[in-house]
C-alpha positions in Angstrom: -3.8 -0.5 -26.6 -3.5 -1.0 -23.3 -0.2 0.3 -23.1 -1.6 3.4 -24.7 -4.3 3.9 -22.2 -1.6 4.3 -19.7 0.5 6.5 -21.5 -2.6 8.9 -21.6 -2.6 8.8 -18.0 1.0 9.2 -17.6 0.6 12.6 -20.2 -2.2 13.7 -18.1 0.3 13.4 -14.4 2.7 15.1 -16.8 0.9 18.2 -17.7 -0.3 18.5 -14.2 3.6 18.6 -13.1 4.4 21.0 -16.0 1.8 23.3 -14.1 2.8 23.1 -10.9 6.5 23.6 -12.2 5.6 26.4 -14.7 3.2 28.4 -12.5 3.7 27.8 -9.1 7.4 27.5 -9.1 7.6 24.1 -7.4 11.1 22.1 -8.5 10.2 20.1 -11.2 11.4 16.7 -9.4 8.9 17.8 -6.5 5.9 17.9 -8.7 5.2 14.3 -9.3 4.6 13.6 -5.7 2.6 16.7 -4.9 0.7 15.9 -8.3 -0.2 12.2 -7.2 -0.8 13.9 -3.4 -3.6 16.1 -5.6 -4.8 13.6 -7.7 -5.6 11.3 -5.1 -7.4 13.6 -3.0 -9.7 14.7 -5.5 -10.6 11.3 -6.6 -11.1 10.2 -2.6 -13.6 13.6 -2.2 -15.3 12.5 -5.7 -15.6 8.9 -4.6 -17.4 9.8 -1.3 -19.7 11.9 -2.8 -20.6 9.1 -5.4 -19.4 11.3 -8.4 -16.4 9.1 -8.8 -16.8 8.8 -12.8 -17.5 12.3 -13.1 -15.3 13.7 -10.6 -12.4 11.4 -13.0 -13.7 13.0 -16.3 -12.8 16.1 -14.4 -9.4 15.7 -13.1 -8.2 14.5 -16.7 -9.9 17.4 -18.2 -8.3 19.7 -15.3 -4.6 18.2 -15.8 -4.8 18.7 -19.7 -6.2 22.0 -19.1 -3.4 23.6 -16.4 -0.8 21.7 -18.5 -1.7 23.5 -22.0 -1.9 26.7 -19.9 1.7 26.5 -18.3 2.9 25.8 -21.5 1.7 28.4 -23.0 4.4 31.4 -23.2 3.7 33.7 -19.8 3.8 37.2 -21.7 5.4 39.2 -24.6 8.2 39.2 -22.7 8.7 35.8 -22.5 8.1 34.5 -26.1 9.0 31.2 -25.6 9.0 29.7 -21.9 12.4 27.4 -21.4 12.1 23.7 -21.1 15.1 23.1 -18.8 14.0 23.5 -15.7 11.5 20.8 -16.1 14.3 18.5 -16.6 16.1 17.8 -13.6 18.0 14.8 -12.1 15.1 14.1 -10.0 12.3 14.4 -12.7 14.2 12.4 -15.4 14.8 9.7 -12.6 10.9 9.8 -11.8 9.4 10.1 -15.7 12.3 7.3 -17.4 11.3 4.5 -14.9 7.9 5.5 -14.8 7.8 4.9 -18.8 10.0 1.7 -18.7 8.2 0.0 -15.8 4.9 0.8 -17.9 6.2 -1.5 -20.8 7.9 -3.7 -19.1 4.8 -4.4 -16.9 2.5 -4.5 -20.2 4.9 -6.9 -21.8 5.3 -9.5 -18.9 1.2 -8.9 -17.8 2.3 -9.7 -13.9 -1.2 -11.1 -12.1 -2.6 -10.5 -8.8 -1.6 -14.1 -6.8 -1.1 -13.2 -3.1 -3.6 -13.5 -0.2 -3.6 -9.6 0.5 -3.9 -8.8 -3.4 -6.9 -10.9 -3.7 -8.6 -10.3 -0.3 -8.0 -6.4 -0.3 -5.8 -4.8 -2.6 -6.0 -5.9 -6.4 -10.3 -7.0 -5.7 -11.2 -3.2 -4.4 -9.3 -1.7 -7.4 -11.0 -3.8 -9.7 -14.3 -3.5 -8.4 -13.7 0.5 -8.2 -13.1 0.3 -11.9 -15.8 -2.0 -13.1 -18.2 0.2 -11.0 -16.9 3.1 -11.2 -17.8 3.6 -7.6 -15.6 3.1 -4.3 -15.6 -0.6 -3.3 -17.4 -0.2 -0.2 -20.5 0.5 -2.0 -20.3 -2.6 -4.0 -21.8 -6.0 -3.3 -19.3 -8.4 -2.7 -19.2 -12.5 -1.6 -18.0 -11.4 1.8 -19.7 -11.1 5.2 -17.7 -8.1 6.3 -17.3 -4.7 5.0 -14.6 -3.6 3.0 -13.5 -0.4 4.3 -9.8 0.3 4.1 -8.3 3.7 3.2 -8.8 4.1 -0.6 -5.8 6.1 -1.1 -3.8 3.2 -3.1 -7.3 1.9 -4.8 -8.0 5.3 -6.3 -4.4 5.9 -7.0 -4.5 2.6 -9.2 -8.0 3.7 -10.6 -6.7 7.0 -12.0 -4.0 4.6 -14.2 -6.6 2.3 -15.3 -9.2 4.7 -16.3 -8.6 4.2 -20.0 -9.4 1.0 -21.5 -10.0 -2.3 -19.5 -9.1 -3.3 -16.1 -5.6 -5.1 -16.2 -3.9 -6.0 -12.6 0.1 -4.9 -14.0 -1.3 -1.0 -14.0 -1.7 -1.5 -10.2 1.5 -2.3 -9.9 2.7 0.6 -12.4 0.8 2.8 -10.2 2.7 1.9 -6.8 5.8 2.1 -8.4 4.9 5.5 -9.8 4.2 6.8 -6.2 7.4 4.6 -5.0 9.3 6.5 -8.0 8.2 10.2 -7.1 9.1 9.8 -3.9 12.5 8.9 -4.8 12.7 11.9 -7.0 11.5 13.9 -3.8 14.7 12.6 -2.2 16.6 14.0 -5.1 15.1 17.3 -5.0 16.7 20.3 -6.1 20.0 18.7 -7.1 21.2 19.9 -10.6 23.0 17.9 -13.5 26.3 19.5 -12.0 25.6 17.4 -8.7 25.5 14.1 -10.8 28.6 13.1 -8.5 25.5 12.7 -5.5 22.5 12.5 -7.7 24.0 9.1 -9.3 24.9 7.4 -6.2 21.7 8.4 -4.5 19.3 7.0 -7.4 21.2 3.9 -6.8 20.7 3.9 -2.7 17.2 4.6 -3.7 16.5 1.7 -5.7 17.9 -0.6 -3.1 16.0 0.6 -0.4 12.7 -1.5 -0.3 14.7 -4.7 -1.1 17.3 -3.2 1.5 14.5 -3.1 4.5 11.9 -5.7 3.3 14.3 -8.8 2.6 15.2 -10.3 5.9 16.6 -13.6 5.1 18.3 -15.3 2.1 15.5 -15.8 -0.8 15.0 -18.6 -3.1 11.6 -17.7 -4.3 10.7 -14.7 -6.0 10.6 -11.2 -4.6 7.7 -8.8 -5.3 8.6 -6.0 -3.8 8.0 -3.5 -6.7 5.3 -5.7 -8.1 3.4 -6.5 -4.4 -0.1 -4.8 -4.2 -0.1 -4.4 -0.5 0.1 -0.9 1.2 3.0 -1.3 3.8 5.9 -0.7 1.4 3.8 2.9 0.0 3.2 4.3 3.5 6.7 4.1 4.7 7.9 5.7 1.5 5.1 8.4 1.6 6.4 9.1 5.1 10.0 9.6 4.1 8.7 11.4 0.9 6.6 13.9 2.5 9.3 14.9 4.9 12.2 14.8 1.8 9.9 17.2 -0.1 9.5 19.9 2.5 13.2 20.1 3.0 14.0 20.5 -0.8 10.9 22.9 -1.0 12.6 24.9 2.1 15.8 25.4 0.7 15.3 25.3 -3.1 12.4 27.5 -2.6 8.8 26.9 -3.9 5.4 26.8 -2.6 4.8 25.5 1.1 1.3 23.9 0.6 2.7 21.3 -2.0 3.7 19.2 1.2 0.1 19.3 2.8 -1.4 16.7 -0.3 1.4 14.4 0.2 0.6 14.5 4.4 -3.3 13.5 3.1 -1.7 10.9 0.9 0.3 9.5 3.5 -3.0 9.2 5.8 -5.5 8.0 3.1 -2.9 4.3 2.5 -3.8 2.4 5.4 -5.6 3.0 8.7 -3.3 1.4 10.7 -0.4 3.5 9.3 -2.1 7.0 10.0 0.2 7.0 12.9 3.1 7.3 10.1 1.2 10.5 8.3 1.5 12.6 12.2 4.7 11.4 12.0 6.1 13.1 8.8 3.3 16.0 9.7 4.4 16.4 13.1 8.8 16.5 11.8 7.3 19.4 8.6 5.9 21.3 11.4 8.3 21.4 13.9 11.0 22.0 11.4 9.2 25.0 10.2 7.8 26.5 13.1 10.8 26.2 16.0 13.6 26.8 13.8 13.0 29.8 11.0 15.7 31.3 8.8 15.2 34.5 10.1 14.4 35.7 14.1 11.3 33.4 15.5 8.9 36.3 15.9 9.4 36.8 12.2 6.0 35.3 10.3 5.4 33.7 13.7 1.5 33.8 12.7 2.2 32.8 9.3 4.4 29.7 10.4 1.9 28.8 13.0 -1.0 28.4 10.5 1.7 26.3 8.5 1.8 23.9 11.0 -1.7 23.7 12.0 -2.4 22.9 8.3 0.4 20.0 8.3 -1.5 18.3 11.0 -4.9 19.5 9.7 -4.4 17.6 6.3 -4.2 14.0 7.6 -6.2 14.6 10.5 -9.0 15.6 8.2 -8.4 12.6 5.9 -8.8 10.4 8.9 -11.8 12.3 9.9 -13.9 12.1 7.0 -13.0 8.6 5.9 -12.1 6.6 9.2 -15.0 8.0 11.1 -17.5 9.6 8.9 -17.4 7.4 5.8 -16.5 4.2 7.3 -19.0 4.1 10.4 -21.7 4.8 7.2 -20.6 1.8 5.6 -20.2 -0.3 8.8 -23.5 0.2 9.8 -25.2 -0.3 6.4 -23.6 -3.7 6.6 -25.0 -4.2 9.8 -28.1 -3.4 9.2 -28.2 -5.6 6.0 -27.3 -8.7 8.6 -22.9 -8.2 8.2 -20.7 -8.7 10.8 -20.8 -4.8 11.8 -17.7 -3.5 13.6 -15.9 -6.3 15.1 -12.8 -4.7 16.4 -12.8 -2.8 19.7 -12.4 0.7 19.5 -9.3 2.5 19.2 -10.0 4.8 21.7 -10.6 2.2 24.4 -7.6 0.0 22.5 -5.0 3.5 23.8 -6.5 4.2 26.9 -6.5 0.5 28.5 -2.9 -0.3 27.1 -1.3 2.8 28.4 -3.1 2.0 31.7 -1.8 -1.4 32.1 1.5 -0.2 31.0 1.5 2.1 34.1 0.5 -0.7 36.2 -3.3 -0.2 36.1 -6.3 -1.9 35.5 -8.0 -1.7 32.0 -11.9 -2.5 31.6 -12.9 -6.0 31.9 -12.7 -6.8 27.8 -8.8 -5.5 28.0 -8.2 -7.3 30.8 -9.1 -10.4 29.0 -5.9 -10.1 26.9 -3.8 -8.7 29.7 -1.1 -11.8 28.7 -1.8 -11.7 25.4 -0.9 -7.8 24.8 2.7 -8.1 27.4 3.6 -11.1 25.4 3.5 -9.2 22.1 5.9 -6.5 23.8 8.5 -9.1 24.9 8.6 -10.8 21.9 8.8 -7.6 19.9 11.8 -7.0 22.3 13.9 -10.0 21.3 12.8 -9.6 17.6 14.4 -6.0 17.5 17.4 -6.5 20.1 18.5 -10.0 19.0 19.6 -11.3 15.8 16.6 -13.9 15.7 14.8 -10.6 14.2 16.2 -10.3 11.0 14.5 -7.8 9.5 16.7 -6.3 7.2 19.5 -7.0 5.0 22.0 -5.8 7.7 20.1 -7.7 10.5 18.1 -7.2 13.1 16.0 -3.8 14.6 18.8 -2.2 16.7 21.4 -2.6 13.5 19.1 -0.7 11.5 18.2 1.7 14.4 22.1 2.1 14.9 22.5 2.2 11.0 19.9 4.9 9.7 21.1 7.1 12.9 24.7 7.0 11.6 23.5 8.7 8.4 21.7 11.4 10.8 25.2 12.0 12.4 27.0 11.8 9.1 24.5 14.4 7.8 25.0 17.0 10.9 28.8 16.5 10.6 28.5 17.6 7.0 26.1 20.3 7.5 28.9 21.8 10.3 28.1 24.6 13.1 25.2 25.9 11.0 21.7 26.0 11.7 21.1 23.1 9.1 23.1 21.0 11.7 20.4 21.9 14.3 17.8 21.3 12.2 18.8 17.9 11.3 19.7 16.7 15.0 16.2 18.0 16.0 14.8 15.8 13.1 16.9 12.9 14.5 15.8 13.1 18.0 12.0 13.4 17.2 12.1 10.6 14.5 13.8 8.6 17.2 11.1 9.3 19.7 8.2 9.1 17.0 9.9 5.1 16.1 9.0 4.3 20.3 5.4 5.6 19.3 4.7 3.5 16.6 6.4 0.6 18.2 3.4 1.0 20.9 1.3 1.3 18.7 2.2 -2.1 16.9 2.3 -3.5 20.5 -1.5 -2.1 21.0 -2.6 -3.9 17.6 -0.9 -7.3 18.8 -2.5 -7.4 22.0 -6.0 -6.2 21.4 -7.1 -5.9 17.9 -5.4 -8.6 16.5 -6.1 -12.4 17.0 -4.4 -14.3 19.2 -3.0 -16.7 17.2 -1.8 -13.7 15.3 -0.3 -12.0 18.5 1.5 -15.6 19.6 3.5 -15.4 16.0 3.9 -11.8 15.5 2.3 -12.6 12.2 3.5 -10.0 9.6 5.5 -8.2 12.2 8.2 -7.5 9.6 5.8 -6.2 7.3 4.7 -3.7 9.9 8.0 -2.5 11.3 9.4 -1.9 7.8 7.5 0.6 7.0 8.7 2.7 9.7 12.3 1.8 8.5 12.1 2.6 5.1 10.8 5.9 6.0 12.9 6.5 8.1 16.1 5.8 6.2 14.5 8.1 3.2 14.3 11.2 6.1 18.4 10.5 7.3 18.9 10.1 3.4 17.1 13.6 2.5 19.0 15.1 5.6 22.1 13.9 4.1 21.4 15.2 0.6 20.6 18.7 2.3 23.9 18.6 4.1 26.1 17.9 0.9 24.1 20.4 -0.8 25.1 23.1 1.6 28.4 21.9 1.8 28.7 22.3 -1.5 27.2 25.9 -1.7 30.2 27.0 0.8 33.0 25.5 -1.4 31.3 27.5 -4.3 31.3 30.5 -2.1 35.5 30.1 -1.3 35.7 27.2 1.5 37.9 24.3 1.2 36.0 21.1 -0.7 37.2 18.7 1.6 34.1 17.7 3.4 31.4 17.7 0.4 34.3 15.1 -1.2 34.6 13.1 1.8 30.7 13.2 1.8 30.2 12.3 -1.6 32.2 9.5 -1.5 30.8 8.1 1.4 27.7 8.1 -0.4 29.3 6.5 -3.4 30.6 3.4 -0.6 27.2 3.0 0.8 25.6 2.2 -2.8 28.2 0.0 -3.6 27.9 -1.9 -0.6 24.0 -1.6 -1.0 24.0 -2.9 -3.9 26.3 -5.6 -3.7 24.6 -6.5 -0.2 21.0 -7.0 -2.6 22.8 -9.0 -4.9 24.4 -11.6 -2.3 20.6 -12.2 -1.0 18.6 -11.8 -4.0 19.7 -13.1 -7.3 18.1 -11.3 -10.2 16.2 -14.0 -11.9 14.4 -14.0 -8.4 13.3 -10.2 -8.6 10.5 -8.4 -10.3 13.0 -7.7 -12.8 13.5 -11.6 -14.0 10.3 -13.4 -13.2 9.8 -16.3 -15.1 6.9 -17.2 -17.0 5.6 -20.2 -15.0 5.5 -18.1 -11.9 2.1 -17.0 -12.3 1.0 -20.5 -13.8 -1.7 -21.4 -10.9 -3.0 -18.0 -11.3 -3.7 -18.5 -14.7 -5.4 -21.8 -14.6 -7.7 -20.4 -12.5 -8.6 -17.6 -14.4 -8.9 -19.3 -17.3 -11.4 -21.4 -15.7 -13.4 -18.4 -14.1 -13.7 -17.2 -17.3 -14.9 -20.8 -18.9 -17.1 -20.7 -16.2 -18.6 -17.0 -16.4 -19.8 -17.5 -19.9 -22.7 -19.9 -18.5 -23.6 -17.0 -16.2 -25.1 -13.8 -16.1 -24.3 -10.3 -13.9 -27.2 -11.0 -12.4 -25.8 -14.6 -11.0 -25.0 -15.7 -7.4 -22.7 -18.4 -7.3 -22.0 -20.7 -4.2 -18.6 -21.8 -3.8 -17.3 -24.9 -3.0 -13.4 -25.9 -2.7 -12.8 -28.7 0.0 -9.8 -28.2 1.6 -9.3 -24.3 1.1 -8.2 -22.4 3.6 -9.7 -19.0 2.2 -7.5 -18.4 -0.4 -9.2 -19.7 -3.7 -12.5 -18.3 -2.4 -10.7 -14.6 -2.4 -9.1 -15.5 -5.9 -13.2 -16.4 -7.0 -14.7 -13.3 -5.9 -11.9 -11.7 -7.6 -12.4 -13.6 -10.9 -16.0 -13.6 -11.4 -16.6 -9.8 -10.2 -18.9 -8.3 -10.8 -20.7 -11.8 -10.4 -20.9 -12.4 -7.2 -19.2 -15.3 -5.8 -21.4 -16.2 -2.2 -19.2 -16.7 0.9 -21.5 -19.7 1.5 -22.9 -19.3 4.6 -19.8 -19.8 6.6 -20.3 -16.6 8.4 -18.3 -18.0 11.9 -14.9 -19.1 9.9 -15.0 -16.9 6.4 -15.8 -18.0 2.9 -14.3 -21.2 1.4 -13.4 -24.4 3.3 -14.5 -27.6 3.5 -18.1 -28.9 3.9 -19.3 -31.7 5.0 -21.1 -33.9 7.5 -20.5 -33.3 11.0 -19.1 -36.9 11.6 -16.7 -36.7 8.7 -14.6 -33.9 10.1 -11.0 -34.5 10.2 -9.1 -34.1 13.4 -6.3 -32.0 12.5 -5.4 -30.2 9.4 -6.6 -27.4 7.1 -9.7 -29.2 6.6 -10.4 -29.2 10.3 -9.8 -25.6 11.0 -12.1 -24.5 8.2 -14.5 -27.4 8.1 -18.1 -26.5 7.7 -20.4 -29.3 9.5 -23.5 -29.5 7.6 -26.0 -32.1 7.7 -27.6 -32.7 4.3 -31.1 -30.5 5.2 -28.5 -27.9 6.4 -26.6 -27.7 3.4 -29.6 -27.4 1.0 -31.0 -24.9 3.7 -27.7 -22.6 3.2 -27.4 -23.0 -0.3 -31.1 -21.7 -0.9 -30.8 -18.8 1.9 -27.9 -17.2 0.1 -30.1 -16.8 -3.0 -27.4 -18.5 -5.3 -28.7 -19.6 -8.5 -25.5 -22.2 -9.4 -22.8 -24.1 -7.2 -19.2 -23.8 -8.5 -17.6 -27.0 -7.5 -13.7 -25.9 -8.1 -12.6 -28.8 -6.1 -14.5 -32.0 -4.6 -13.4 -34.5 -2.2 -14.8 -37.8 -0.7 -15.9 -36.0 2.1 -18.1 -33.9 0.2 -19.5 -36.8 -2.2 -20.2 -39.1 0.8 -22.4 -36.0 2.3 -23.9 -34.7 -0.6 -24.4 -36.7 -3.3 -27.6 -37.2 -2.9 -28.4 -33.5 -3.1 -27.5 -33.3 -6.9 -29.4 -34.7 -9.6 -27.0 -37.0 -10.8 -25.0 -37.8 -7.8 -22.2 -35.7 -8.3 -21.1 -37.9 -11.5 -20.4 -35.4 -14.2 -18.0 -33.0 -11.5 -16.8 -36.8 -10.6 -15.5 -37.6 -14.6 -14.6 -33.9 -15.3 -17.2 -33.0 -17.2 -18.6 -29.6 -15.5 -18.0 -27.5 -12.3 -21.0 -26.0 -12.6 -24.4 -26.9 -11.2 -27.7 -25.1 -11.6 -30.2 -24.7 -7.9 -33.6 -26.2 -9.5 -36.3 -27.6 -7.4 -35.3 -31.3 -8.4 -31.9 -30.5 -6.9 -28.7 -28.9 -8.3 -28.3 -30.1 -11.9 -25.3 -30.4 -13.9 -24.7 -27.6 -16.5 -23.3 -29.1 -19.5 -19.9 -27.4 -20.5 -16.3 -27.5 -21.8 -14.3 -28.2 -18.9 -10.1 -27.7 -19.6 -8.5 -31.3 -19.4 
């Protein structure tokens, strides 16, 4: 049944793509990416207006209506509109992979299990699905507001709309977006160009692995099964430019790139700059290098270039300034944390001052050493083999590799206007790469915590999203150059150049496939993960389901898991929702952690870092003030028993004997709840 629900979502998307192809002239391979941009844009507006459920209903009805209308013959002179334009190498690749992964994930049922998934990406989707409202509007057991951009969550909501919530639908939504980008890179390629389309498809399949696996892997590599925002941000960067190149070459509505640019700005707040990069590359190519004379259509080109920037800027303003500001202020008024980061404008201004040798404001000067240390460490990662950021080495090697593809595309384009356009794209994207690194340095210097900056925590995730997008842009330029070379052959030119180019693409595909197979064994990928991969999470989910049977949605649960570093707490918040798992009064250290008397605090280890030193009276007061009606003792230890056994009516005997993990808050103390606990 759940598979049919997902197939219904794919059917609605297909009908919308049929409309875009039949009625607007958008090539079939480009329609999925534009359609996904339109879907996310509409759901974002509906969610911000707190009309997500009716907005989704309207969206599905419109998709169905437009698709049926597009399938109706256009007039008496066209009794049967041809179906052939709907099926090109790009569109067939997209729909084939989308259907295959829908069936595969339905059968294998992967589970959200990583820290980022449970702290945000999967939790936000579950909350949105359960409430049919944007997740920032929900009450969660966290002391801070969840204000990450909603694009990917709403894309997952689209595929989860019918039926029940399931983690695998999130992964399918991410992969559908990736496959739409792959189709856009294939662009206008026809079936007669299979010698180019097939190796390009192989290269695209390897791309996420190639730029995200930066060392030999012995554990499951979840590239096609991880609900993060970094890979999609890079993919949409490349997909937007690839879609534009295909539209400009093969015809179609230019506005089709605007929803994709808006989607690029709606993925993560710290990757907004990638949306601006895509907008800038499209705008410059459209405005500065027209097909005819520069003055011809100048006003129209100027308007389109302005619209390219307006689409992502409007998303950023509406969400990150207006809506996010409202949510943060509301949370602060309710006793939450409010805004916890330095303002972006101040970060940029003061950071640039320091780079130019000046002084920043006092609060920024306090982080001067952190800022410049991060810059030096990023340089080490980029210029030396210490930074294994891809399957071919560190950042400098990746840059030279991508620039070589641009250079190859320019050679294949010959002495044409296309060669100049590719060269300008390569130059501007290189400059933007420098700007993106500056943004990362500013984040590590002034936004991230000192320990994050000292270790460049997650640097690989932040940098490879640009590598992915940059590589896809270069690949799209190469495909455009080869198509142009093929056109010259059909016009009577000698076929040596396009044949050589196709041979190089084939060798590149073979090399990437070989390198991927060397570093990532098939059984360690999403296509071969073992049934035991999610065993621990399945036990957590089963216990949460058992405990939830004794609770109502109005109950609030105080969470205790001794030795937790926050991961188990995030998992409990996710598993129990819509039942609220409280952040347990630990506002200074986050939820979860080890509770105990101050004198029992360990000197080192996770227990020390996340230790909550409460006296007996203080712990009782924290539970009372939290408004929790139950305590969920997922894991207790000697510290907890020695510290707080007196607060429990049975002195924690039932919990120690494995008879219960749930205690009810009563006037007499915390009383054990009789329940069946799995051995």
